Residue frames relative to the residue before (quaternion, step in Angstrom):
aa qw qx qy qz dx dy dz
X 1.0000 0.0000 0.0000 0.0000 0.00 0.00 0.00
X 0.2616 -0.7693 0.5645 0.1451 3.57 -0.95 0.87
X 0.1949 -0.7691 0.6020 0.0902 3.56 -0.94 0.98
X 0.0905 -0.8229 0.5606 0.0192 3.58 -0.78 1.00
X 0.7244 0.4030 -0.2303 0.5097 3.60 1.25 -0.19
X 0.4876 -0.6617 0.4923 0.2864 3.56 -1.05 0.82
X 0.6332 0.5400 -0.3226 0.4510 3.58 1.26 -0.27
X 0.3924 0.7221 -0.4858 0.2976 3.59 1.24 0.05
X 0.5161 -0.6865 0.4135 0.3024 3.64 -0.73 1.01
X 0.6517 0.5176 -0.3245 0.4496 3.61 0.95 -0.81
X 0.6612 0.4901 -0.3037 0.4800 3.56 1.00 -0.82
X 0.6478 0.5220 -0.3203 0.4530 3.59 0.94 -0.84
X 0.6263 0.5277 -0.3313 0.4684 3.59 1.04 -0.75
X 0.6665 0.4997 -0.2993 0.4654 3.57 0.95 -0.88
X 0.6410 0.5339 -0.3261 0.4447 3.59 0.96 -0.81
X 0.6122 0.5614 -0.3472 0.4353 3.59 1.06 -0.69
X 0.6290 0.5702 -0.3318 0.4112 3.59 1.13 -0.62
X 0.4837 0.6197 -0.4511 0.4225 3.57 1.27 0.12
X 0.6700 0.4600 -0.2647 0.5191 3.56 1.34 -0.31
X 0.5320 -0.6667 0.4242 0.3044 3.57 -0.87 0.98
X 0.6288 0.5513 -0.3521 0.4204 3.58 0.93 -0.80
X 0.6596 0.5013 -0.3061 0.4689 3.57 0.96 -0.87
X 0.6299 0.5256 -0.3377 0.4614 3.59 1.02 -0.74
X 0.6674 0.4980 -0.3000 0.4654 3.57 0.97 -0.86
X 0.6853 0.5019 -0.2866 0.4431 3.58 0.95 -0.87
X 0.7715 0.3771 -0.1873 0.4770 3.58 0.95 -0.87
X 0.3662 -0.7319 0.4962 0.2900 3.59 1.14 -0.54
X 0.6119 0.5183 -0.3465 0.4868 3.56 1.28 0.40
X 0.0498 -0.7918 0.6083 0.0231 3.57 -1.24 0.41
X 0.5149 -0.6530 0.4757 0.2866 3.54 -1.34 0.29
X 0.0853 -0.7465 0.6569 0.0625 3.54 -1.17 0.73
X 0.0609 -0.8204 0.5684 0.0083 3.57 -0.57 1.13
X 0.7479 0.4345 -0.3091 0.3953 3.53 -1.09 0.76
X 0.5785 -0.6081 0.4291 0.3337 3.54 -1.10 0.79
X 0.6844 0.4973 -0.2981 0.4421 3.57 0.79 -1.01
X 0.6727 0.5008 -0.2976 0.4561 3.57 0.92 -0.91
X 0.6907 0.4804 -0.2777 0.4637 3.58 0.89 -0.94
X 0.6271 0.5482 -0.3429 0.4343 3.58 1.10 -0.60
X 0.6890 0.4682 -0.2749 0.4800 3.60 1.25 -0.30
X 0.5319 0.6157 -0.3962 0.4255 3.55 1.31 0.19
X 0.5080 -0.6283 0.4878 0.3305 3.57 -1.07 0.68
X 0.5387 -0.6170 0.4578 0.3458 3.61 -0.94 0.81
X 0.7487 0.3604 -0.2830 0.4790 3.55 -0.93 0.90
X 0.5789 0.5947 -0.3754 0.4127 3.58 1.22 -0.34
X 0.6919 0.4384 -0.2580 0.5124 3.57 1.13 -0.71
X 0.3028 -0.7782 0.5303 0.1463 3.56 -0.72 1.12
X 0.8010 0.0402 0.0292 0.5967 3.55 0.91 -1.00
X 0.1461 -0.7865 0.5974 0.0554 3.53 -1.10 0.74
X 0.1598 -0.7706 0.6131 0.0684 3.55 -0.82 1.08
X 0.0427 -0.8277 0.5581 -0.0397 3.55 -0.68 1.12
X 0.0848 -0.7447 0.6582 0.0698 3.51 -1.30 0.55
X 0.3007 -0.8058 0.4805 0.1717 3.62 0.01 1.26
X 0.5976 0.5804 -0.3697 0.4114 3.61 1.08 -0.58
X 0.7183 0.4315 -0.2422 0.4891 3.59 1.20 -0.45
X 0.4041 0.7150 -0.4829 0.3039 3.61 1.23 -0.02
X 0.2963 -0.7880 0.5219 0.1372 3.57 -0.97 0.92
X 0.7933 0.2554 -0.1302 0.5372 3.60 1.18 -0.37
X 0.5989 -0.5722 0.4326 0.3561 3.53 -1.26 -0.50
X 0.6524 0.5627 -0.2976 0.4113 3.59 1.27 -0.10
X 0.3961 0.7533 -0.4617 0.2499 3.58 1.25 0.00
X 0.6536 0.5271 -0.3256 0.4346 3.58 0.90 -0.88
X 0.6424 0.5158 -0.3235 0.4654 3.59 1.01 -0.77
X 0.6438 0.5132 -0.3202 0.4686 3.58 1.01 -0.79
X 0.6261 0.5458 -0.3314 0.4476 3.57 0.96 -0.89
X 0.6664 0.4996 -0.2970 0.4670 3.56 0.96 -0.86
X 0.6496 0.5366 -0.3092 0.4409 3.57 1.02 -0.84
X 0.6740 0.5355 -0.2998 0.4112 3.57 0.97 -0.85
X 0.2300 -0.8239 0.4934 0.1578 3.58 1.23 -0.39
X 0.4256 0.7032 -0.4570 0.3398 3.58 1.03 0.80
X 0.5679 -0.5337 0.4829 0.3993 3.54 -1.32 0.21
X 0.2015 -0.8283 0.5187 0.0649 3.60 -0.62 1.13
X 0.0584 -0.7714 0.6337 0.0043 3.54 -1.03 0.96
X 0.2457 -0.7755 0.5671 0.1287 3.57 -0.77 1.04
X 0.1324 -0.8027 0.5806 0.0311 3.56 -0.90 1.03
X 0.4539 -0.6103 0.5509 0.3436 3.58 -1.18 0.48
X 0.6956 -0.5219 0.2898 0.3997 3.56 -1.16 0.58
X 0.6720 0.5143 -0.3320 0.4167 3.64 0.83 -0.84
X 0.6678 0.4631 -0.3078 0.4949 3.61 1.08 -0.58
X 0.6200 0.5479 -0.3473 0.4414 3.57 1.03 -0.75
X 0.6557 0.5250 -0.3187 0.4392 3.59 0.97 -0.81
X 0.5728 0.5657 -0.3865 0.4499 3.60 1.16 -0.39
X 0.7009 0.4631 -0.2459 0.4835 3.55 1.11 -0.75
X 0.6601 0.5459 -0.2933 0.4245 3.56 1.12 -0.70
X 0.3445 -0.7189 0.5686 0.2029 3.54 -1.24 0.63
X 0.6685 0.5664 -0.2725 0.3975 3.57 1.21 -0.35
X 0.5292 -0.6082 0.4868 0.3363 3.53 -1.21 0.55
X 0.7774 0.1629 -0.0828 0.6019 3.56 1.13 -0.73
X 0.0849 -0.8333 0.5451 0.0343 3.61 0.32 1.19
X 0.3299 -0.7575 0.5308 0.1887 3.56 -1.17 0.58
X 0.6634 -0.5989 0.2813 0.3494 3.55 1.18 0.59
X 0.7008 0.4194 -0.2669 0.5116 3.60 1.22 0.31
X 0.1400 0.7514 -0.6367 0.1017 3.58 -0.83 1.05
X 0.1331 -0.8074 0.5724 0.0525 3.56 -0.78 1.04
X 0.2816 -0.6913 0.6323 0.2075 3.53 -1.30 0.46
X 0.0136 -0.8321 0.5513 -0.0587 3.57 -0.54 1.20
X 0.4902 -0.6349 0.5138 0.3043 3.53 -1.32 0.35
X 0.5301 -0.6408 0.4517 0.3231 3.57 -0.94 0.87
X 0.4795 -0.6617 0.5031 0.2813 3.53 -1.15 0.70
X 0.2200 -0.7608 0.5975 0.1255 3.57 -1.12 0.65
X 0.1664 0.8103 -0.5332 0.1775 3.55 0.10 1.33
X 0.1206 -0.7929 0.5950 0.0525 3.54 -1.19 0.62
X 0.7775 -0.3391 0.2374 0.4735 3.56 -1.31 -0.10
X 0.6319 0.5609 -0.3370 0.4153 3.60 1.04 -0.71
X 0.6359 0.5384 -0.3328 0.4416 3.60 1.23 -0.32
X 0.5125 0.6525 -0.4242 0.3628 3.61 1.21 -0.31
X 0.3368 -0.7698 0.5193 0.1556 3.55 -1.03 0.86
X 0.6792 -0.4516 0.3756 0.4400 3.54 -1.34 0.09
X 0.5931 0.5517 -0.4256 0.4035 3.54 -1.10 0.69
X 0.6633 -0.4811 0.3624 0.4442 3.55 -1.25 0.03
X 0.2977 -0.7461 0.5715 0.1678 3.55 -1.21 0.56
X 0.2564 -0.7266 0.6142 0.1707 3.53 -1.29 0.44
X 0.0985 -0.7782 0.6193 0.0350 3.55 -0.91 0.98
X 0.0922 -0.7927 0.6024 0.0175 3.56 -0.79 1.06
X 0.1526 -0.8171 0.5534 0.0528 3.57 -0.49 1.22
X 0.8823 -0.0844 0.0427 0.4611 3.54 -0.89 1.08
X 0.1851 0.7801 -0.5697 0.1805 3.60 0.90 0.88
X 0.3197 -0.8085 0.4751 0.1358 3.56 -0.73 1.10
X 0.7660 0.3888 -0.1996 0.4714 3.58 0.91 -0.87
X 0.5030 -0.6825 0.4420 0.2931 3.60 -0.74 1.04
X 0.6440 0.5401 -0.3273 0.4318 3.58 0.97 -0.82
X 0.6533 0.5040 -0.3117 0.4712 3.58 1.02 -0.77
X 0.6533 0.5084 -0.3203 0.4606 3.57 0.94 -0.85
X 0.6547 0.5118 -0.3115 0.4609 3.57 0.95 -0.84
X 0.6518 0.5138 -0.3131 0.4617 3.57 1.01 -0.80
X 0.6162 0.5312 -0.3431 0.4695 3.60 1.07 -0.69
X 0.6443 0.5146 -0.3198 0.4667 3.58 0.97 -0.84
X 0.6419 0.5300 -0.3199 0.4526 3.57 0.97 -0.85
X 0.6840 0.4742 -0.2871 0.4742 3.58 0.93 -0.88
X 0.6202 0.5424 -0.3438 0.4505 3.59 1.04 -0.74
X 0.6352 0.5086 -0.3191 0.4858 3.56 1.02 -0.79
X 0.6851 0.4985 -0.2873 0.4468 3.58 0.86 -0.95
X 0.7203 0.4432 -0.2453 0.4739 3.56 1.05 -0.76
X 0.4882 -0.6964 0.4128 0.3259 3.57 1.27 -0.09
X 0.2184 0.7924 -0.5379 0.1873 3.58 1.05 0.70
X 0.5197 -0.6454 0.4678 0.3074 3.54 -1.21 0.50
X 0.7665 -0.2553 0.1425 0.5718 3.54 1.30 -0.07
X 0.3277 -0.7167 0.5837 0.1955 3.52 -1.36 0.23
X 0.1713 -0.7682 0.6112 0.0835 3.55 -0.97 0.95
X 0.1896 -0.7715 0.6008 0.0887 3.57 -0.72 1.10
X 0.1013 -0.8256 0.5548 0.0176 3.57 -0.49 1.20
X 0.8583 0.0117 -0.0174 0.5127 3.55 -1.08 0.83
X 0.0317 -0.8810 0.4719 0.0114 3.52 0.91 1.03
X 0.1925 -0.7541 0.6188 0.1060 3.52 -1.15 0.79
X 0.7471 0.2246 -0.1786 0.5996 3.56 1.27 -0.16
X 0.5286 -0.6374 0.4687 0.3076 3.54 -1.17 0.66
X 0.4093 -0.7261 0.4845 0.2654 3.61 -0.67 1.00
X 0.6839 0.4505 -0.2856 0.4978 3.59 1.25 -0.26
X 0.3018 0.7269 -0.5327 0.3110 3.55 1.24 0.44
X 0.5513 -0.6421 0.4060 0.3450 3.64 -0.81 0.88
X 0.6570 0.5110 -0.3230 0.4505 3.59 1.08 -0.62
X 0.5801 0.5298 -0.3757 0.4916 3.59 1.20 -0.39
X 0.6440 0.5213 -0.3141 0.4635 3.56 0.92 -0.94
X 0.6865 0.4927 -0.2871 0.4511 3.57 0.88 -0.96
X 0.7278 0.4345 -0.2683 0.4578 3.60 0.74 -0.98
X 0.6263 0.5091 -0.3471 0.4776 3.59 1.22 -0.31
X 0.2609 -0.7906 0.4885 0.2612 3.59 1.36 -0.27
X 0.7534 -0.4233 0.2069 0.4587 3.54 0.95 0.92
X 0.5085 0.6613 -0.4306 0.3445 3.61 1.22 -0.06
X 0.4150 0.6679 -0.4741 0.3962 3.58 1.29 0.08
X 0.7498 0.4065 -0.1935 0.4850 3.57 1.15 -0.70
X 0.6589 0.5437 -0.3050 0.4209 3.61 1.23 -0.17
X 0.7632 0.2428 -0.1295 0.5846 3.59 1.28 -0.07
X 0.5853 -0.5561 0.4258 0.4085 3.61 -1.16 0.31
X 0.0303 0.7623 -0.6449 0.0457 3.57 -0.87 1.00
X 0.0201 0.8315 -0.5518 0.0610 3.56 -0.41 1.20
X 0.3032 -0.7267 0.5868 0.1888 3.54 -1.29 0.40
X 0.1464 0.7733 -0.6027 0.1316 3.57 -0.98 0.89
X 0.5487 -0.5672 0.4697 0.3957 3.56 -1.25 0.14
X 0.6324 -0.5263 0.3975 0.4064 3.56 -1.23 0.35
X 0.6334 0.5382 -0.3326 0.4456 3.59 0.98 -0.83
X 0.6583 0.5029 -0.3036 0.4708 3.59 0.91 -0.90
X 0.6855 0.5069 -0.2866 0.4371 3.55 0.92 -0.96
X 0.6413 0.5177 -0.3249 0.4639 3.58 0.93 -0.86
X 0.6482 0.5175 -0.3167 0.4600 3.57 0.91 -0.90
X 0.6829 0.4911 -0.2942 0.4538 3.59 0.86 -0.96
X 0.6489 0.5262 -0.3232 0.4445 3.59 0.92 -0.88
X 0.6884 0.4750 -0.2878 0.4665 3.58 0.88 -0.90
X 0.6492 0.5178 -0.3182 0.4574 3.58 1.00 -0.79
X 0.7568 0.3759 -0.1934 0.4985 3.57 1.14 -0.64
X 0.6165 -0.6506 0.3098 0.3173 3.54 1.20 0.57
X 0.4319 0.6880 -0.4792 0.3323 3.60 1.11 0.54
X 0.3448 -0.6787 0.6040 0.2360 3.54 -1.13 0.71
X 0.2946 -0.7696 0.5447 0.1557 3.57 -0.71 1.09
X 0.1067 -0.7937 0.5988 0.0052 3.56 -0.64 1.22
X 0.1206 -0.8237 0.5534 0.0251 3.56 -0.33 1.27
X 0.2577 -0.7646 0.5742 0.1385 3.57 -0.81 1.03
X 0.1992 0.7706 -0.5796 0.1750 3.56 -0.67 1.13
X 0.5427 -0.6547 0.4117 0.3276 3.62 -0.89 0.85
X 0.6630 0.5352 -0.3064 0.4243 3.60 1.13 -0.56
X 0.5043 0.6742 -0.4212 0.3372 3.61 1.23 -0.23
X 0.4212 -0.7106 0.5108 0.2381 3.56 -1.11 0.72
X 0.6434 0.5415 -0.3201 0.4363 3.59 1.19 -0.44
X 0.3621 -0.7072 0.5699 0.2097 3.57 -0.74 1.09
X 0.5037 -0.6922 0.4192 0.3022 3.60 -0.76 1.00
X 0.6594 0.5083 -0.3214 0.4512 3.61 1.09 -0.57
X 0.7046 0.4340 -0.2541 0.5006 3.58 1.25 -0.36
X 0.5814 0.5575 -0.3656 0.4663 3.56 1.32 0.14
X 0.4839 -0.6694 0.4816 0.2930 3.57 -1.07 0.72
X 0.0270 0.8072 -0.5843 0.0793 3.56 -0.43 1.29
X 0.4476 0.7407 -0.4110 0.2865 3.56 1.27 0.26
X 0.6405 0.5524 -0.3251 0.4230 3.58 1.22 -0.27
X 0.7325 -0.3561 0.3226 0.4823 3.54 -1.23 -0.61
X 0.1333 0.8406 -0.5017 0.1545 3.55 0.10 1.31
X 0.1938 -0.7125 0.6575 0.1500 3.49 -1.38 0.44
X 0.2367 -0.7802 0.5691 0.1069 3.56 -0.59 1.19
X 0.1027 -0.8267 0.5532 0.0083 3.58 -0.65 1.12
X 0.0111 -0.7806 0.6243 -0.0259 3.56 -0.82 1.08
X 0.3035 -0.8045 0.4968 0.1176 3.54 -1.12 0.72
X 0.8048 -0.3309 0.2284 0.4366 3.47 -1.42 -0.02
X 0.6431 -0.5873 0.3437 0.3512 3.55 -1.07 0.83
X 0.7603 0.4110 -0.2105 0.4569 3.58 0.85 -0.94
X 0.8241 0.2793 -0.1028 0.4820 3.56 0.81 -1.01
X 0.4280 -0.6967 0.4749 0.3255 3.58 1.18 -0.32
X 0.7693 -0.3592 0.2568 0.4616 3.55 -1.24 -0.41
X 0.5163 -0.6285 0.4917 0.3109 3.53 -1.20 0.63
X 0.6582 -0.5008 0.3867 0.4081 3.56 -1.30 0.33
X 0.5673 0.6079 -0.3771 0.4080 3.57 1.11 -0.67
X 0.7151 0.4334 -0.2526 0.4868 3.57 0.88 -0.95
X 0.6373 0.5307 -0.3412 0.4425 3.58 0.96 -0.77
X 0.6766 0.4789 -0.2896 0.4785 3.58 1.02 -0.77
X 0.6762 0.4982 -0.2899 0.4589 3.59 1.09 -0.70
X 0.5470 0.6717 -0.3839 0.3197 3.58 1.19 -0.51
X 0.4040 -0.6738 0.5645 0.2530 3.53 -1.17 0.69
X 0.7768 -0.0267 0.0094 0.6291 3.54 1.22 -0.54
X 0.2276 -0.7372 0.6190 0.1469 3.54 -1.15 0.72
X 0.0666 -0.8066 0.5873 0.0070 3.57 -0.90 0.93
X 0.1748 -0.7716 0.6025 0.1053 3.53 -1.24 0.51
X 0.3693 -0.6747 0.5900 0.2456 3.52 -1.36 0.35
X 0.4534 -0.7108 0.4552 0.2862 3.62 -0.56 1.08
X 0.1237 -0.7787 0.6137 0.0415 3.56 -0.97 0.93
X 0.1773 -0.8287 0.5280 0.0548 3.57 -0.78 1.03
X 0.6673 0.4631 -0.3048 0.4973 3.57 1.27 0.18
X 0.7510 -0.3792 0.2739 0.4661 3.57 -1.16 -0.53
X 0.6129 0.5396 -0.3570 0.4536 3.61 1.14 -0.52
X 0.3676 -0.7546 0.5012 0.2102 3.58 -1.01 0.80
X 0.8044 0.1143 -0.0675 0.5791 3.59 1.24 -0.15
X 0.4829 -0.6413 0.5154 0.2999 3.53 -1.34 0.31
X 0.6570 -0.4213 0.4225 0.4609 3.54 -1.33 0.09
X 0.5797 -0.6445 0.3689 0.3355 3.58 -0.90 0.94
X 0.6623 0.4927 -0.3279 0.4594 3.61 0.98 -0.69
X 0.6255 0.5178 -0.3345 0.4783 3.59 1.09 -0.67
X 0.6503 0.5148 -0.3124 0.4631 3.57 0.94 -0.90
X 0.6525 0.5143 -0.3147 0.4591 3.57 0.93 -0.89
X 0.6463 0.5290 -0.3161 0.4500 3.57 1.00 -0.83
X 0.6445 0.5134 -0.3250 0.4641 3.59 0.94 -0.84
X 0.6558 0.5120 -0.3129 0.4583 3.58 0.94 -0.86
X 0.6537 0.5240 -0.3154 0.4457 3.58 0.92 -0.90
X 0.7346 0.4252 -0.2533 0.4642 3.55 0.83 -0.93
X 0.5455 0.5471 -0.4127 0.4826 3.57 1.25 -0.15
X 0.5999 0.5325 -0.3491 0.4845 3.58 1.09 -0.68
X 0.6521 0.5138 -0.3092 0.4640 3.58 0.90 -0.94
X 0.6604 0.5149 -0.3076 0.4518 3.59 0.90 -0.95
X 0.6917 0.4794 -0.2904 0.4554 3.57 0.83 -0.96
X 0.6575 0.5106 -0.3229 0.4503 3.59 0.95 -0.76
X 0.6355 0.5094 -0.3329 0.4752 3.56 1.03 -0.72
X 0.6411 0.5251 -0.3191 0.4598 3.54 1.03 -0.78
X 0.6469 0.5194 -0.3129 0.4625 3.56 1.03 -0.82
X 0.6404 0.5246 -0.3242 0.4578 3.59 1.05 -0.74
X 0.6336 0.5335 -0.3300 0.4528 3.58 1.05 -0.78
X 0.6882 0.5022 -0.2770 0.4444 3.57 1.03 -0.83
X 0.5690 0.6227 -0.3848 0.3747 3.61 1.17 -0.41
């Protein structure tokens, strides 16, 4: 179906999803981009808005068929109203939010992100967790919506390739301890260098808000506190960078442990 008017009800509904309140009320959100949509399970996308004039490759039609969604074609000026990107690639989907819990987490180390404020940082953490092979990511006491279009974009679709759940810090700490995870809290004040700490076991890496770091609740619950050495005037790294270093230190140590077996 081709849409030519900004007053079209389907388009107006999709435009509302740029707002967090509408996403919370409807349980739907936007996914923009070929790469992001290609990482979604078939059937998750309900509606797909396309602008063939903006397609960048030759595989868009195959992806559209795979998604099995209701398709609406837009002229470029209407598509740009829906797009968040300076250079859109002609694909925006409306999808249903995922309903995941602790039981969906997989074997392997876990990443816990407490009160992360910036969508770009949260998306980058998800991307690194996917790359490092984490068993999942737990978002605690969220300050940003995990379905914010900028989270989806900066995660390059890895929001959909791994378990990502939301819970309170109290719930998460209880679950981690009941299930035998060592809680590793990242904080600049820690005396333990992260590269000299044993991260090869069943661990949950915990990082905190950009400005204030981890809450006292997490610092007190931690089995070990670790820091990343800083040699300049800044006392800490960007939270997504710090999380990435911690994750890949886990990967490095586990590979080393496998070699020694």
